[in-house]
N, C-alpha and C positions, 0 to 999 in steps of 0.2 A: 526505523525511525517507527514506520506503520506497526511492527512486531512489537516494538517496546511501548506502545500507546497503547495495542492491545490487551498486555499482560498488565500496565498499570491499569487498565479499566476490570479487568477481571479481577486484580487483587481489590481496587476500590468496592467492586460488587461482593466480593468476600467480607471486608469491612462492614458493609450495609447490612448483609445477611446475619452477623455475629451483633450486630444493633437489633435488628427487631425478630429474631428467630427464638424462641425457646424450646428447645429441642428437648424431647424428653423420651422420644422414641427411640429405638436400638434397631441396627440393620445389620443382617449377617454380610458376611465376606462378598459372596455370590451375588447378592440384591445389591451392593455397593459397587460391585464392578458393573450389572448392566445398569445402574443409574451412571457410571461413570461414561459408558459406550455410548446411550442415548445420549447425553450431552455433548459427547464429543462429535457424534452423527450430525445432531442440531448444528453444531459451530461449523462444521463441515460444508453445511447446506447453505449455512450463511454466505459462504465466499462467492455463490453464484448469484447473490446479490447485488454484489459489486459491478456483474457485468450489465447492470441496467443503468449504471452512470452516465453513460452517454443521452440514452434516452432522457432521464431524469432532468439533466442538463436543458436540454433543450425545449422541454416542459417546465421550467423553472421550479422544480422541485429538487435539485442535486443537495441542498441543505437540510432538507427533510429526509430523505434517502441517508444519508450522511449519520444525522443523527439517530436515525431509527437503527439501523446497522451497528451504531458505536453503544448505544444503549443495551442491546441486546448481549454485549459481550460482559456490561454491568449485571444483567440476568442471568447470565451464566456463573459469573463469579460469585453470584448470591446463593443461587441452586447447589453450587458445588461445596460453600459452607456447610449446606442444610444437609447434605449427604453425608459430609466429612464430618459432621458433628454427630448425626445419629450414628455413624460406625465407630467413631471415638466414644461413643455410651456404651458401645455392646462390648467393647475392649477392656475400657477401665471404670464404667459408672461416670464420665464426666466427658464435657465438650471441650478440653483443653487441647488435645490433639489435634484439633480440627485445622489447625495452620497448617500441618504436613502437606494437605492435599494441593498446597499452591506453590510446593517447592518440588521440581523434578527431582526424580530419585527418591527421595526421603518421601513423596506420596506413596510409594510402595510399602511402607509399614501398613498402612492404613489397609494396603490391598491384601496383605497376607496374614497380618497378625491374628491369631486365635480369639476370639470373643468369648464371651458368658453364654452367648447361643449355642457355642460349639459343643456346651456341656449338657445343654437338653435333647432329651431323648427323641430320636426323627425317626420316621419310618425307612426301613433297608432302601426302599424303592427311590425316596425322594433324595436321600444321601448318598447312594452310590449309581444312580443313573440319572436322574433328572439333574443334579448338579452338574456333573461332567457334562452332561448334553448341553445346558446354560451356559457353562463355560467355552465349549468349543464353538457354540453359535455365537456369544460374545466375542471370541477371537475371530470369527471370519467377520462377523460387522466391522470391526476395528478396521480390518484389511479394505472391506469394501469400501469405508469411508477416506481411508488413505486412498485406494484408486479414484473415487470423487473427486478427492481434493486435486489430484494430476489432470485430471480431465479438466475441470473447472479451470486451472491454471492454463492448458492447452487452449481450450476457448476462448480466454482472458488475451491471450499473445496475439491468438489469429484475430480476434474483434478490434484490439490496439493497432494491429498492422492494416487494417482494411477500413477503420472508421478515425484513423489519427488525422488526417486533414479536416474533415467534419468536425472534430471533436476541438482540435484548437481553434478552430474557427470559432466555433461556439462558445469557446471558454475567452476567447479575447472580447468577445462581442460583450461580454459580461463584465470586461475590466472599462475602465477609462482606457484613454489612447496612452496618456503618461503612465500608468500602471503596466500596460501590455508590454510597451517599450522596455520600461526598467525590468519588467519580467526575464524578457527574451535578451537584455544585457547581462542579467545577473547568471543565466542559467550559461549562456554564450563564454563568460568569461573564467569559470571553473575549468575551461580545458584549455585556455590560452596561456601563453603561448602556442600556435599550431602551425607547423609547416604545412602548407599550400602544394609547395611543388619544390623542386630542386633551386629555386632562387627566390621563393616567397613564402614570408612568415607573416601568418596572422598574428599581430602584437596584441592589440586592446579594442576593447568595444567598451561605447559610454553612451547612457542614455542622458540627454538635459531637456527636458519637457517634449516636446513634438519632435525633437531631433537625434538621430542616433547616429555616433561618428565611429567608424570602422581604421582603424590605422593597420596597414601592412608595410613591414621592410621587405626591401630588395635589396640581396646579397651584392648587384654589382652597381657599380656608380656611375657610368655612363650608360644609360640606356633610356629608350624612348618608346612609351608604349603605342600599340596599334591605336590608328584613327578609330576605329569603330570600338574600341575598349568600352566605352559606357555604354555601348547599344548591348555587347555582350553582357556587361553588368546588370542592366536593368533587365534583359530577361531572365538572367539568373534570380533576381532577386525580387522581381514581382510574381515568382511561382506561387502557387497556392501552398507549398509546403515551407516557404519562404515568409516574406514580408508582405504578400499581397493586400491581409486583410488590413493591415497596418499602412499601406501605404495609401488604401482607398478611404482611410478614415482622416488622411490629411498628414501622415509621417512623413519626414525628410531625413532621407539617408544620405550621410556625407562619408565618402570614401576620400582615405589620404593614401598615396604610397610615399614611401621614403627612400632615399639612399643610406648608404653605411655611414655618410658623412653627416646624417642629419636633413639633408636638402630633401625637400618637398620636389618628388619627381612630377606628380601629377594629382590633383584633386577632382574630384567629381560630386556633383549631387544629383541625387536620383530623387524625384516624386512621382506622384500619379500620373502626372503628364507623360512621364517618360514610358510609362508600362503599356 
């Protein structure tokens, strides 16, 4: 979804660029290639901005950070249109082919098609030495940006692993309790039903106001749960990476265990007092 949104923003930026830019200049292939390289490097560097998400959330600036980063995709689309329109001008004297820059593979036509500037006499040194050097350097820069993207993804994954409890807690604190519980229930429901062990299936989870109800099916009809089972459940759900924050804010957790016949085997209610 994020990738789709980013492409949509780039396309919107291109439409804005088409409205505000009146391109009269022409751009040679090597110049267009380097313009694309620099835009791609800038877009790759933008990924490091998402690493500031947890810090922005704590400072109350998450919305500003998100809007700023997304608007940069719009700016990238506008810049891409400008360069592509200038390149199209060099090819056939119009900007009608600028749209090709926004279509993968099709954009290669703008990259390789000879234009009017190719017919202009240029010094041998520039044509046969400088241009190839610029091409090789551009390819190297693209490779470097790809490496930076891999590095940013690795850093993001490590940060997510180390900061997930703190980030989740901060995120929940920005929601009302009802919103937080509904969010948790919606996320968990996507994976249900889920087998917990050889006799227990996590069947459903529902949020209603301050109450979360979890239903478990047990495959055996005649079974009794341990006397200390509620304490075991409380220690599990009171953990920081579970529902600790919500329970501290007044949430009520109901756990229902049913037999194959539909009979309720046991029912527990856990609140902050049980933690």
